[in-house]
C-alpha positions as CSV (number, residue, x, y, z in Angstrom):
1,M,-0.1,0.1,0.0
2,A,1.3,3.1,-1.0
3,R,2.2,5.7,1.7
4,Q,0.6,9.2,2.8
5,I,2.7,11.5,1.6
6,R,4.5,13.8,3.6
7,I,4.1,17.6,2.7
8,E,6.8,19.7,5.1
9,Y,7.3,23.0,4.9
10,A,8.5,26.0,7.9
11,G,5.2,27.2,9.7
12,A,2.5,24.1,8.4
13,L,-0.2,22.9,10.7
14,Y,-1.1,19.7,11.4
15,H,-3.9,17.6,13.4
16,V,-1.6,14.5,14.1
17,T,-3.3,11.3,15.1
18,S,-1.3,7.8,16.2
19,R,-3.3,4.5,17.1
20,G,-2.2,1.2,18.7
21,D,-1.1,-1.8,16.9
22,R,-4.1,-3.6,16.4
23,Q,-6.1,-1.4,18.2
24,E,-4.7,-1.9,21.4
25,D,-4.3,0.4,24.1
26,I,-1.0,2.6,24.1
27,Y,-1.7,4.2,27.8
28,L,-2.4,1.3,30.0
29,D,-2.1,3.9,33.1
30,D,-2.0,7.5,34.4
31,E,2.1,7.0,34.8
32,D,2.1,6.3,31.1
33,R,-0.1,9.3,30.0
34,S,2.4,11.4,32.1
35,N,5.5,10.1,30.6
36,F,4.1,11.0,27.2
37,L,3.3,14.7,27.9
38,S,6.6,14.5,28.9
39,L,7.8,13.3,26.4
40,L,6.1,15.2,24.4
41,A,7.2,18.2,26.0
42,Q,10.8,17.5,25.0
43,V,10.4,16.7,21.6
44,S,8.3,20.1,21.3
45,K,11.4,21.8,23.2
46,D,14.2,20.0,20.9
47,Y,12.4,20.5,16.9
48,N,10.7,24.0,17.9
49,W,7.4,22.7,17.6
50,L,4.6,24.8,18.6
51,I,1.8,22.6,20.4
52,H,-2.1,24.7,20.0
53,A,-3.9,20.9,21.1
54,Y,-3.6,17.8,22.8
55,C,-5.4,14.9,23.7
56,L,-4.9,11.5,24.6
57,M,-7.6,9.3,24.6
58,D,-6.7,5.0,25.3
59,N,-5.6,3.4,21.9
60,H,-4.7,7.3,20.1
61,Y,-3.7,10.5,20.7
62,H,-4.3,14.0,19.1
63,L,-2.5,16.9,18.6
64,L,-2.5,20.2,16.8
65,V,1.3,21.2,16.0
66,E,2.9,24.1,14.1
67,T,6.7,23.0,12.6
68,P,7.8,26.5,12.4
69,D,11.1,24.3,10.9
70,G,9.0,21.7,8.7
71,N,10.1,19.6,10.6
72,L,7.4,17.3,11.7
73,S,8.3,13.8,10.1
74,K,11.9,13.9,13.0
75,G,10.0,15.1,15.6
76,M,7.4,12.4,15.2
77,R,9.9,9.7,14.8
78,Q,11.6,10.4,18.4
79,L,7.9,10.6,19.7
80,N,6.4,7.7,18.9
81,G,9.7,5.6,18.5
82,V,11.1,7.2,22.5
83,Y,7.8,6.2,24.1
84,T,7.6,2.7,22.7
85,Q,11.0,2.0,24.4
86,I,10.0,4.2,27.6
87,T,6.6,1.8,27.6
88,N,8.2,-1.5,27.3
89,R,10.9,-1.1,29.7
90,Y,8.0,0.4,32.1
91,H,5.7,-2.6,31.4
92,G,8.2,-5.2,30.8
93,K,7.1,-5.5,27.6
94,V,8.3,-6.1,23.6
95,G,7.5,-5.3,20.0
96,H,5.2,-2.6,18.4
97,V,3.0,0.0,20.6
98,F,1.7,2.2,17.6
99,Q,-0.5,0.6,14.0
100,G,1.9,1.9,11.4
101,R,2.7,5.1,10.8
102,Y,1.0,8.1,12.0
103,K,-1.7,9.9,10.3
104,A,-1.2,13.8,9.5
105,V,-3.3,16.1,7.9
106,L,-2.4,19.5,7.0
107,V,-4.5,22.6,8.5
108,Q,-5.2,26.1,6.9
109,K,-4.3,27.8,10.5
110,E,-6.7,30.7,9.9
111,S,-9.8,29.0,9.0
112,Y,-9.4,25.9,10.9
113,L,-7.1,26.3,14.3
114,L,-10.0,27.1,16.3
115,E,-12.3,24.1,15.1
116,L,-10.1,21.5,15.5
117,A,-8.7,22.6,18.7
118,R,-12.0,22.2,19.9
119,Y,-12.9,19.0,18.2
120,I,-9.5,17.5,19.5
121,V,-10.5,18.4,23.3
122,L,-14.3,17.0,22.9
123,N,-13.0,13.2,21.7
124,P,-13.6,12.1,25.5
125,V,-17.1,13.6,25.5
126,R,-17.9,12.1,22.1
127,A,-16.5,9.1,23.4
128,R,-18.3,8.8,26.7
129,M,-15.8,8.9,28.5
130,V,-16.7,11.8,30.2
131,R,-19.7,14.4,30.5
132,E,-17.9,17.2,30.6
133,V,-14.9,18.1,28.7
134,K,-13.4,19.7,32.2
135,E,-13.3,16.3,33.7
136,W,-10.6,14.8,31.3
137,P,-7.7,15.9,33.0
138,W,-5.4,14.3,29.7
139,S,-6.1,17.1,27.2
140,S,-5.0,20.8,26.9
141,Y,-8.4,22.1,27.6
142,R,-8.5,22.8,31.6
143,K,-4.9,24.5,30.5
144,T,-6.2,26.4,28.0
145,A,-9.2,27.5,29.7
146,G,-6.7,28.7,32.7
147,M,-8.2,26.0,35.4
148,L,-4.8,25.2,35.7
149,S,-1.4,26.8,35.4
150,N,0.0,26.3,31.8
151,D,3.0,24.1,30.7
152,A,5.4,26.2,28.7
153,W,5.5,23.7,26.0
154,L,1.7,23.8,25.2
155,T,1.3,27.0,23.0
156,T,-2.5,28.6,23.9
157,E,-1.7,32.5,22.8
158,W,-2.5,31.8,19.2
159,L,-6.3,30.3,20.1
160,L,-7.2,32.6,22.6
161,S,-5.6,35.4,20.6
162,A,-9.3,35.0,18.9
163,F,-11.5,35.6,21.4
164,S,-10.1,39.2,23.0
165,K,-6.7,40.9,24.3
166,K,-7.2,40.3,27.3
167,R,-6.4,36.6,29.0
168,G,-9.4,36.6,31.4
169,I,-11.9,37.1,28.8
170,A,-10.8,35.1,25.8
171,Q,-10.7,32.0,28.6
172,K,-14.4,32.5,29.2
173,K,-15.2,33.0,25.5
174,Y,-13.2,29.6,24.9
175,I,-15.1,27.5,27.7
176,E,-18.0,29.2,25.8
177,F,-17.0,28.4,22.6
178,V,-16.0,24.3,23.6
179,T,-19.3,24.0,25.4
180,Q,-21.1,25.2,22.0
181,G,-19.4,22.8,19.9
182,K,-20.9,19.6,21.9
183,N,-23.4,18.9,19.2
184,Q,-21.3,20.8,16.1
185,P,-20.6,19.4,12.5
186,S,-17.3,17.4,12.7
187,P,-14.5,19.2,11.2
188,W,-13.5,16.3,8.8
189,E,-17.0,16.9,6.1
190,S,-14.0,19.7,4.4
191,L,-11.6,17.1,4.6
192,Q,-10.2,17.3,1.2
193,N,-8.1,14.9,-1.1
194,Q,-8.2,12.9,2.4
195,V,-5.1,15.1,3.5
196,F,-5.4,18.9,3.5
197,L,-8.6,20.7,5.7
198,G,-8.6,24.1,4.0
199,D,-10.4,26.4,1.0
200,E,-10.0,25.4,-2.8
201,A,-6.8,27.7,-3.0
202,Y,-5.4,26.3,0.4
203,V,-5.5,23.3,-1.3
204,S,-4.0,24.2,-4.3
205,Q,-1.1,25.9,-2.5
206,M,-0.1,22.7,-0.6
207,L,-0.3,20.4,-3.3
208,S,2.3,23.1,-5.2
209,N,4.5,22.0,-2.7
210,I,4.7,18.9,-3.3
211,D,8.4,17.8,-5.0
212,Q,8.1,17.8,-8.8
213,K,11.0,14.9,-8.6
214,K,9.2,12.9,-6.5
215,D,8.2,9.2,-7.4
216,L,4.5,9.3,-8.2
217,S,4.4,6.0,-7.0
218,E,5.0,7.1,-4.0
219,I,2.1,9.5,-3.7
220,P,-1.4,7.9,-3.1
221,K,-3.8,8.5,-5.9
222,S,-6.1,10.7,-3.8
223,Q,-3.8,13.1,-3.0
224,R,-2.4,13.6,-7.0
225,K,-5.8,13.5,-8.7
226,E,-6.5,15.7,-11.4
227,K,-9.3,18.0,-11.4
228,A,-12.5,16.7,-10.3
229,K,-14.9,16.8,-12.7
230,E,-18.8,18.5,-12.0
231,L,-21.1,15.9,-9.5
232,A,-23.2,15.2,-12.5
233,W,-20.3,13.8,-14.3
234,Y,-20.1,10.8,-11.7
235,E,-23.5,10.2,-11.9
236,Q,-23.2,9.9,-15.1
237,Q,-21.0,7.3,-15.3
238,A,-21.9,5.1,-12.3
239,S,-24.8,2.9,-12.3
240,N,-26.5,4.0,-9.0
241,R,-26.5,6.5,-6.8
242,N,-23.7,5.0,-4.0
243,E,-21.2,4.4,-6.6
244,A,-21.8,8.0,-8.2
245,I,-20.9,8.9,-4.7
246,K,-17.7,6.6,-4.1
247,L,-16.4,8.2,-7.6
248,S,-17.1,11.7,-6.3
249,Y,-15.5,11.5,-3.2
250,E,-12.6,9.4,-5.3
251,S,-11.9,12.1,-7.2
252,G,-10.2,13.8,-4.4
253,G,-12.5,17.2,-5.3
254,Y,-15.5,17.1,-3.1
255,S,-15.4,16.3,0.5
256,M,-18.4,14.2,2.2
257,K,-20.3,17.6,3.0
258,E,-20.6,18.8,-0.8
259,I,-21.5,15.5,-1.9
260,G,-23.9,15.7,1.0
261,A,-25.8,18.6,-0.1
262,H,-25.6,17.6,-3.7
263,Y,-27.7,14.4,-2.3
264,S,-29.6,16.2,-0.2
265,L,-28.1,13.6,2.4
266,H,-26.3,13.6,5.6
267,Y,-22.5,14.0,6.1
268,S,-22.4,10.6,8.4
269,R,-24.9,8.9,5.4
270,I,-22.1,10.0,2.9
271,S,-19.9,8.8,5.1
272,R,-20.8,5.1,5.9
273,I,-22.2,4.8,2.1
274,I,-17.9,5.4,1.4
275,K,-17.0,2.6,3.8
276,T,-19.2,0.3,2.9
277,S,-17.5,0.8,-0.5
278,K,-14.3,0.3,0.6
279,G,-15.4,-3.4,2.0
280,K,-15.7,-1.5,5.6
281,T,-17.7,-1.9,8.8
């Protein structure tokens, strides 16, 4: 299987996730989570990362990472590699902790940083692990909201400045913003080419950053498609609606939200149709 292409440049913003091998837990206790955060602090310092938000679940984690030096892959090798060593030593285990490579989605900062920061800290609520976001101690929420003292390695200034110039007011508005996000649509409705979260101009700019000399066989087809055709064209080519939806999404030119609007279907329904077409449950 072709690997997800990595686009790295100075100032890039990513939503990063990494899951446990065979979907097993990567954190077996709070000590594991503390060790991971200590390591994340060191990696962010060593690689000059800006961590805007994070959330540690049981079998995966979410990070919102900005890389002023364009070095995501180097830092991720350190983060996942060293954590594997630490947790295996602590629990007396051997072997893989993470399932393959991490997943990184390039994010248009001005348009999606706020939404993703909210989405990330609300993960435990959506998973029904807690009722209120403030009850989960392993995310950046309480520190960003001013409920706990902030860590030097957690960057909250850019996020809070979107609400007010005064920190106290900004934190109150941030709390309201997160609370209002419980029933909001997922930001992944706007995902483009399965690796970009931004408008058309942003996606075009990111694609232009791909090294022209790179072997195209290494780039997944979903990330190197030609300009998509009109949605009606895929309807004409397909034998049924679901096949047309599948073709439209695989073109890389439309998000699930856009396809859903065309067919008057909810985003979640489009997602199920696409997953079923790929043989997933």
